[in-house]
N, C-alpha and C positions, 0 to 999 in steps of 0.2 A: 649349368654352372658347375665347376669342379668343387663339389662340397659333399660331405657325408653327414649322416646323423651324428656321428661322433664329433665331427668338426663343429656342428651346431651346438651340441651339448657343451663342448669345451670352451667355445668362444662367445656364446650369446650374451654373456655378462658385460661385454665391451660395447654392445649396441646401446644407444641412448635408452635409459630406463631398464636395461637388462638385468641389473642387480635385483630388481623386484619381480622379474618375469618368472613364469612357470614353464618348465620343459616337460613334454609328455611323450617322448620317443622320437617323433618326426616333426614336431612343431614346438614353437615357443610363443607364448602369449603374455602380453602385458595389458590387462584390461582395467581401465579406470572409468568411473562414471562419465567423465568429461572427455575422455580420449584414450586411445590405446593402439596397439598394433599386434599383428600376428604374422609370424614367418613360418611357412609350412613347406616341407620337402615332399616330393612325390616322384614316382618312377625312378628309383635308384638303379643305376647301371654302371658299367665301365666302358671306356673307349680305349682301344689299343692302337698304338702307332709303333710298329716294330716291337721292341722289347719294353717300351714305355706303356704302362697302363694307368689311366686317369679315372678316378671315380667321378660320376656325374649324377646330378639330380635336377629335376625341375624345382624352381623356387617360386613360391607365391608369397607376395608381401601384401598384407591388407592393413589399412590404417583407418582410424575414425577419430573425429573430433580434433582434426588438425588442419592447418592451411596448406596450400600448395608448397610454399617455401619451406615450411617445417617438414613436410613429407620428403621434399627433395634433399634436405639436409640429412634426414634419417637414412634414405637410400644411399647417399654418398658415404656416410659413416659405415653402413652395412657393407658396402663394396670394399671399403678400406680394410675393415676387420677381416673379411674373408678372402682377400686377394691371396694368390699363390705365387711363389717364385720371387718374392722380395720386391715386387713392384710392377 
């Protein structure tokens, strides 16, 4: 995914529950007794196409204490928040 740790740090507040989450360099965690989530980045790198260079990282999303529909909504919002290029 075209994302950097700086992107995650700047935008995680817009993910559901993000205003209460904790950022620790390459991951964001919202842990509550009855449910929570963690988004972690790994293997940061760049990909070049001619003069264009795009930052990439693997993204792992972990959730607990939520249903399938709730998780799908979370992922949909995550993708919306971190989309590039205006749509």
